[in-house]
C-alpha positions in Angstrom: 97.5 73.2 108.1 93.4 73.6 108.6 91.7 73.1 105.2 90.6 75.7 103.0 86.6 75.1 101.8 87.7 76.4 98.0 88.7 74.8 94.9 90.4 75.9 91.9 89.0 74.2 88.8 92.9 74.9 87.2 95.6 72.5 87.5 98.8 75.2 88.8 101.6 72.9 87.3 100.1 72.5 84.3 102.1 73.8 81.2 99.7 75.2 78.8 96.7 78.1 78.9 94.3 77.1 81.5 90.8 79.3 82.4 89.0 78.5 85.3 87.1 79.0 88.9 88.3 78.9 92.6 84.3 78.1 93.7 83.2 78.7 97.4 80.5 77.3 98.3 78.3 79.8 99.5 74.8 79.0 100.3 72.3 82.3 100.4 67.9 82.6 99.8 69.0 82.9 96.1 70.6 79.2 95.8 71.3 77.4 98.6 73.8 75.3 97.1 75.8 78.0 95.6 78.9 79.0 95.1 81.1 82.5 95.0 82.7 81.9 91.5 86.1 83.5 90.9 87.6 83.3 87.3 91.8 82.9 87.4 94.0 81.9 84.5 97.3 80.0 84.8 99.9 80.2 82.0 102.8 77.6 82.5 106.0 77.0 80.2 108.5 74.6 81.7 110.3 75.5 85.0 110.6 78.9 86.0 109.5 81.4 88.2 105.6 82.3 89.6 104.7 85.8 89.1 100.9 86.3 91.1 98.6 89.2 89.0 95.4 90.7 90.9 93.8 93.5 90.3 89.8 94.0 91.9 90.8 93.1 95.5 88.1 96.7 95.4 85.4 96.0 93.5 85.4 99.9 92.3 89.4 100.0 91.0 89.1 99.3 87.2 93.0 99.4 86.2 94.0 96.0 86.9 90.3 94.3 86.4 90.4 96.1 82.6 94.1 95.4 81.8 94.7 91.8 83.6 91.4 90.5 82.2 93.1 91.5 78.9 96.2 89.9 79.4 94.0 86.8 80.5 93.1 85.8 76.5 96.7 88.0 75.5 99.3 86.0 76.5 100.5 82.4 76.0 103.3 79.9 76.8 105.3 80.8 74.0 106.1 83.7 74.9 107.0 83.1 78.8 109.4 81.2 81.5 108.1 80.3 84.3 104.5 80.4 85.3 101.9 83.5 85.6 98.9 83.2 87.4 96.2 85.8 86.8 93.3 86.7 89.1 91.9 90.4 87.3 88.9 89.6 90.1 90.2 89.2 94.0 87.0 90.4 95.3 84.6 88.7 93.2 81.8 89.6 95.0 82.7 93.3 95.3 83.4 94.1 91.4 80.3 92.4 90.4 78.7 95.5 92.9 80.8 98.4 91.8 81.3 98.8 95.9 85.1 99.2 97.4 83.9 96.1 99.9 82.1 93.0 99.4 77.9 93.0 99.2 77.9 89.7 101.1 79.3 90.2 104.3 80.9 94.4 103.7 84.5 92.6 104.1 87.3 94.2 102.8 89.9 91.9 101.2 92.7 94.3 101.8 92.1 94.5 105.4 90.9 91.0 106.2 94.9 89.3 106.2 95.7 86.9 106.9 92.3 86.0 106.7 90.8 82.6 108.4 89.5 78.7 106.6 86.1 79.4 108.7 85.4 83.1 109.2 82.8 85.5 106.7 83.0 85.2 103.0 86.2 87.7 102.7 88.1 86.0 105.3 88.1 82.9 103.5 88.5 85.1 100.1 91.7 86.2 101.3 93.3 83.4 103.5 93.4 81.1 100.2 95.7 83.6 98.7 97.4 83.7 101.7 98.1 80.2 102.3 97.5 78.4 98.8 98.6 81.4 95.8 101.2 83.7 97.8 103.6 80.1 98.6 103.0 79.9 94.6 105.1 82.7 93.6 107.9 84.4 93.9 107.6 87.8 92.4 103.0 89.4 93.4 101.4 92.8 91.9 98.7 93.9 93.0 96.4 96.8 90.9 94.8 99.8 93.1 93.6 102.6 91.9 91.7 105.7 93.6 88.4 104.2 93.4 85.2 106.2 94.0 86.4 108.4 97.0 90.2 109.4 95.7 91.9 110.1 92.7 95.7 109.7 92.5 98.4 110.2 90.3 99.7 107.4 88.5 102.0 105.7 90.8 103.7 101.7 91.3 105.3 101.5 95.0 106.9 99.5 97.4 107.5 98.9 100.7 109.9 100.2 104.0 110.9 96.7 104.9 112.7 95.4 107.9 115.2 93.2 104.9 116.9 95.4 103.0 117.8 93.1 100.3 113.4 92.4 99.7 112.9 96.0 99.8 115.9 96.7 97.4 114.5 94.3 95.1 110.2 95.3 95.4 111.7 99.0 94.7 113.5 97.8 91.6 110.5 96.1 90.3 108.2 98.8 91.5 110.8 101.4 89.3 110.4 98.4 86.4 106.2 98.7 86.0 107.2 102.5 84.6 104.3 104.4 85.9 105.5 107.8 85.8 105.9 107.9 89.9 107.6 105.5 91.7 106.4 105.5 95.5 108.4 104.1 98.8 105.8 103.7 101.1 105.5 103.3 104.7 102.0 102.5 106.0 100.3 104.0 109.2 98.1 100.9 109.8 99.7 97.4 107.9 97.6 95.3 109.6 95.1 92.9 107.3 96.8 94.5 104.5 97.5 91.5 101.1 100.3 93.8 100.7 102.0 92.5 104.1 100.7 89.2 104.0 102.8 89.0 101.0 105.7 90.8 102.0 105.3 89.1 105.2 106.4 85.7 102.6 110.0 87.1 101.4 108.4 87.6 97.7 108.8 90.8 96.3 106.0 93.1 96.0 104.7 95.7 94.2 101.6 97.8 94.8 99.9 100.6 92.1 97.9 103.6 92.3 96.7 104.2 88.9 94.3 107.4 88.6 90.4 106.7 90.5 87.3 107.9 90.3 85.5 105.5 90.2 86.4 105.0 86.4 89.6 104.6 84.1 91.1 106.5 81.5 92.9 105.4 78.4 96.2 106.8 80.0 95.3 104.4 83.3 94.5 101.6 81.2 98.3 101.9 78.8 100.0 102.8 82.1 98.2 99.6 83.4 99.0 97.5 80.3 102.3 98.0 79.6 103.4 98.2 83.5 102.2 94.5 83.7 104.3 93.0 80.9 107.5 95.3 82.6 106.7 93.6 86.0 106.5 90.3 84.1 109.9 91.1 82.3 111.5 92.4 86.1 110.9 88.8 86.5 112.5 87.0 84.6 109.0 85.4 83.1 107.7 87.0 80.0 110.3 87.4 77.2 111.2 90.6 75.3 113.0 93.5 77.6 111.5 96.8 79.7 110.0 98.9 77.8 110.6 102.1 79.5 107.9 104.8 79.7 107.8 108.5 77.6 109.1 110.5 80.9 111.7 108.7 83.3 110.0 108.5 86.4 109.4 110.7 88.8 110.6 109.2 92.9 108.6 110.0 95.5 108.2 109.5 99.2 105.6 108.9 101.9 107.0 108.3 104.8 104.9 109.5 108.3 101.7 111.0 108.9 102.1 114.4 108.0 101.8 114.0 104.3 98.0 112.5 105.1 95.2 115.9 105.3 92.0 114.4 107.1 88.9 116.6 107.3 87.9 117.2 111.0 84.5 119.0 109.3 81.6 118.2 107.3 80.9 119.4 103.9 81.5 120.8 100.7 85.3 121.1 99.9 86.9 123.5 97.0 90.6 122.6 96.3 92.9 125.0 95.5 95.2 123.0 94.0 95.5 120.7 91.4 96.5 116.4 91.1 100.3 116.3 91.0 100.8 119.9 90.9 103.9 121.3 93.2 103.1 122.5 97.5 105.0 124.4 99.5 104.2 123.7 103.8 101.8 125.9 104.9 99.9 126.4 101.1 96.1 125.8 101.1 95.3 122.8 99.6 90.9 122.7 100.3 88.7 125.0 101.8 85.9 123.0 103.5 82.6 125.4 103.8 79.2 124.7 105.7 76.1 122.9 104.8 74.4 124.6 108.1 74.6 128.4 107.2 75.4 131.1 104.4 77.7 133.6 105.9 80.2 131.6 107.4 83.9 131.5 106.5 85.5 128.1 105.1 87.5 125.9 106.8 91.1 126.1 105.7 93.6 123.3 105.3 96.9 123.6 104.3 100.2 121.1 103.2 101.8 119.8 106.4 105.2 119.3 104.1 106.9 120.2 100.7 105.8 118.2 98.1 103.6 117.2 95.3 100.0 116.7 95.0 99.9 112.7 95.1 96.5 112.4 96.3 92.7 113.7 96.6 89.2 113.1 97.5 87.1 112.8 94.5 83.7 114.0 95.3 83.4 117.1 96.7 81.0 116.3 99.9 83.5 115.5 102.6 83.0 113.6 105.7 85.2 114.1 109.7 87.5 111.7 108.9 87.8 111.4 105.2 91.3 111.9 104.0 90.8 114.8 101.8 94.7 115.3 100.8 98.3 113.1 100.4 100.6 114.6 100.0 104.4 113.0 98.5 108.3 114.1 98.7 109.8 114.7 95.8 112.9 112.5 96.4 115.8 113.6 95.0 116.8 111.8 91.5 119.5 108.8 91.3 
């Protein structure tokens, strides 16, 4: 196996709590012998399953970052059986920069897998996760939200997979997370995703979208806090019972391209439907007004299916190709 240039300052086999870094040498104008220092926590208590918990895959999505930083100083070995690996900021340069992609190489970590040990900084990070960290775990949770450009209803998600047993295990873990919504997803472009890399190794994988707008709320952080601990309980690592949400989770489905409304115009978007509202096929979702001149009627965008508005663009300024809205189908109660 080709070696990695990343070194870990923690011992993954040592019992107890360790705080350290994933160190990636990075020579630049400000530091000839510098390094990208990605914080990591390992909590271990004897034999048992391993969970890999990650946030900051994108640097402008804050629920995962915040809740995992909180967990890293709260979780103790006495409360678990097995091992928990916590990386609150996978793409640390992007988190520090408050951006979706890395300021070093413009790399989108969640499109860089399986990575490259001799590639860019982002590709090296992806390679280390793919070849070193993911093989250590049986359960993986990657926490996302909408970042600076999207608002999204709070959901935990599992993908449709070729292996029905793996898909069922992922779905049960997603439901156990306890978000207000649980989503079955088919990715339109799975190549390069961390999700795909983890699932291809046979792991139980859950992802989330817990809000957006480039910030967080008390409710979104509380959802992340509860969901992370529930995920660890589902994995059989954290002691105690799964904490149910205040209301039973609603099950949703994003199964095809008709879920997505993408803009073919440049302008100012005015939404006619609130996030989380029920819609019918043909309902007006948004009107886009031209900024080139007055006196022009807006371009109308309509729902292509029945469902609920699961995600919408956050900034009113819309460019061609931007996703305006995502409409998810409500699944029958199980």
